C-alpha positions in Angstrom: -11.5 -13.3 22.2 -14.5 -11.9 21.3 -15.1 -10.8 17.0 -14.9 -6.7 18.4 -10.8 -7.5 19.4 -10.2 -10.2 16.9 -10.8 -7.4 14.3 -8.7 -4.7 16.0 -6.0 -6.9 16.2 -6.3 -7.8 12.2 -6.1 -4.5 11.7 -3.1 -3.7 13.5 -1.3 -6.5 11.8 -2.5 -5.7 8.2 -1.2 -1.8 8.8 2.0 -3.1 10.4 2.3 -5.0 7.5 1.9 -2.4 4.9 3.8 -0.4 6.9 6.9 -2.7 6.8 6.6 -2.9 3.0 6.9 0.7 2.7 10.1 0.8 4.5 11.5 -2.2 2.5 10.5 -0.1 -0.8 12.2 3.5 0.6 15.1 2.2 2.3 16.1 -0.7 0.8 15.3 -0.5 -3.0 17.0 2.4 -3.3 20.3 1.2 -1.8 19.7 -2.0 -4.3 19.1 -0.2 -7.3 22.4 2.1 -7.4 24.9 0.0 -5.8 23.6 -3.9 -6.5 22.4 -3.5 -9.8 24.1 -0.2 -10.6 21.3 1.0 -13.2 20.4 4.0 -14.8 19.8 6.0 -12.7 17.6 8.9 -14.9 15.6 5.5 -16.0 15.4 4.6 -12.4 14.1 8.3 -11.8 11.5 8.2 -14.3 9.9 4.6 -13.1 10.0 5.8 -9.8 8.4 9.6 -10.4 5.5 7.8 -12.2 4.9 4.9 -9.7 5.2 7.7 -7.1 2.5 9.5 -8.6 -0.4 7.0 -7.7 0.1 8.1 -4.1 -1.6 11.7 -5.3 -4.7 9.6 -5.8 -4.7 8.6 -1.3 -7.1 11.9 -1.1 -9.6 10.5 -3.8 -9.7 7.4 -1.8 -10.1 8.7 1.0 -12.9 10.5 0.1 -14.6 7.5 -1.8 -14.3 5.5 1.6 -16.1 8.2 3.9 -19.2 7.1 1.6 -21.7 5.0 4.2 -23.1 2.3 1.1 -19.9 1.0 0.1 -18.6 -2.2 1.4 -15.2 -1.8 3.2 -14.6 -5.1 4.7 -14.7 -6.2 1.1 -12.2 -3.2 -0.4 -9.7 -3.8 2.4 -9.6 -8.0 1.8 -9.1 -7.0 -2.0 -6.4 -4.4 -1.5 -5.0 -7.1 0.9 -4.4 -9.1 -1.7 -3.6 -6.7 -4.0 -0.5 -5.8 -1.8 0.7 -8.6 -1.5 1.0 -10.2 -5.1 1.8 -6.7 -6.4 4.8 -6.9 -3.6 6.1 -10.3 -4.5 5.6 -9.2 -8.6 7.7 -6.3 -7.9 10.6 -8.0 -6.1 10.4 -10.8 -8.8 10.5 -8.2 -11.7 13.7 -6.0 -9.9 15.8 -6.6 -13.0 13.1 -5.0 -15.4 12.4 -1.4 -14.3 9.1 -0.7 -15.8 7.4 -3.9 -14.7 8.7 -2.6 -11.5 7.2 0.6 -11.8 4.1 -1.0 -12.5 3.9 -3.1 -9.8 5.2 -0.5 -7.4 2.2 1.4 -8.9 -0.4 -0.7 -8.2 1.2 -2.0 -4.4 1.0 1.9 -3.5 -2.7 2.1 -4.7 -3.4 -0.8 -2.9 -1.7 0.3 0.0 -3.6 3.2 0.1 -7.1 2.1 -0.2 -5.8 -0.9 2.6 -4.4 2.4 4.8 -7.8 4.6 4.5 -10.1 1.7 4.4 -8.8 0.6 7.8 -8.3 4.2 9.5 -11.6 5.0 8.5 -12.9 1.4 10.0 -11.0 2.1 13.2 -12.6 5.7 13.5 -16.4 4.3 12.9 -16.1 2.0 15.7 -16.1 4.7 18.3 -18.7 6.9 18.7 -17.4 9.8 21.3 -15.4 12.7 20.4 -12.4 10.5 22.5 
């Protein structure tokens, strides 16, 4: 397997892993908080609102990745590590809502960087309009 095909495989698996983490966050965690932990729903709503506000940074990250002079692979590797580490930390801190919200925001930020970086790299691999 040559380097070009291996890069496509790595991009696919990292994008797939990020989407699995996002599905876990959006489907399992609300059920877990409401039914298992029985937390105060007002506090949970405030924490989730501030964590999800990080997703509004995604267009700014996309504009940043459109620049030609940045090291995209380094940022992708760094954001992959940040996604995994923040995912483990917010799984550990499920009982503390504030810490959970902080690491959830970090996870969303790293996921946005990883998502935009992979899309830009894949688009740059193909020079034609097809």
